[in-house]
C-alpha positions in Angstrom: 93.4 92.0 52.6 93.4 90.9 56.2 92.7 93.4 58.9 95.7 94.7 60.9 95.8 93.3 64.5 95.1 95.7 67.3 97.8 96.4 69.9 96.0 94.0 72.3 96.0 91.2 69.7 99.6 91.9 68.8 100.7 91.6 72.4 98.8 88.3 72.7 100.4 87.1 69.5 103.9 88.0 70.7 103.3 85.7 73.7 101.8 82.8 71.8 105.1 80.9 71.6 106.1 81.5 75.2 107.3 84.1 77.7 108.5 87.4 76.5 110.0 90.5 78.1 108.7 94.0 77.6 111.6 94.7 75.3 110.8 91.7 73.1 107.1 92.7 73.0 108.2 96.2 71.9 110.4 94.8 69.2 107.5 92.6 68.0 105.1 95.5 67.9 107.6 97.6 65.9 108.1 94.6 63.5 104.3 94.6 63.0 104.3 98.4 62.6 101.9 98.8 65.4 101.9 102.4 66.6 102.6 102.7 70.4 104.6 104.4 73.0 105.8 103.1 76.4 102.9 104.7 78.2 100.3 103.0 75.9 102.2 99.7 76.1 102.1 99.8 79.9 98.4 100.7 79.9 97.5 97.8 77.5 99.6 95.3 79.4 97.9 96.3 82.6 94.5 95.9 80.9 95.4 92.5 79.6 96.5 91.5 83.1 93.2 92.9 84.6 91.3 90.8 82.1 93.3 87.8 83.0 94.7 87.3 79.5 98.3 87.5 80.5 100.3 87.2 83.7 103.7 88.1 85.0 106.0 85.1 84.7 109.2 86.8 85.9 109.9 87.9 88.5 107.5 85.5 90.1 107.1 87.4 93.4 106.0 90.6 91.6 102.5 91.4 90.6 100.4 93.9 88.7 100.7 96.6 91.4 104.5 96.3 91.5 104.6 96.6 87.7 102.2 99.5 87.7 104.4 101.5 90.2 107.8 101.1 88.4 109.3 103.6 86.1 109.9 102.8 82.5 113.4 101.6 82.9 112.5 99.2 85.6 109.7 97.4 83.7 112.3 95.7 81.5 112.8 93.2 84.3 109.3 91.8 83.8 108.4 88.8 81.6 104.9 87.9 80.6 103.0 84.8 79.4 99.6 84.0 78.2 97.0 82.6 80.6 94.7 79.8 79.5 92.0 82.4 78.8 94.6 84.5 76.9 95.6 81.6 74.7 91.9 80.9 73.9 91.4 84.5 72.8 94.7 84.4 70.8 93.5 81.3 68.9 90.5 83.3 67.6 92.6 86.2 66.2 92.4 86.5 62.5 95.8 87.2 61.0 
């Protein structure tokens, strides 16, 4: 039996085929039955950005600080994509 992906790995996996919104990432995590809440998701997304594994693709003028300071309803306007480093990490995930 293959090990279940972590929330970090699951988020990277959700972005492997292209940009996704927070809502789409949430739906993918639910599909995979990953346990999370909005606070944890925000924290992990920020960590992945800090580690340069993902970046904000839309809106292009917004950055990590803007994302960090928004309320939960406002973060749905953000879309994310893998960086080259993130894609390299994703390729090594065992699913």
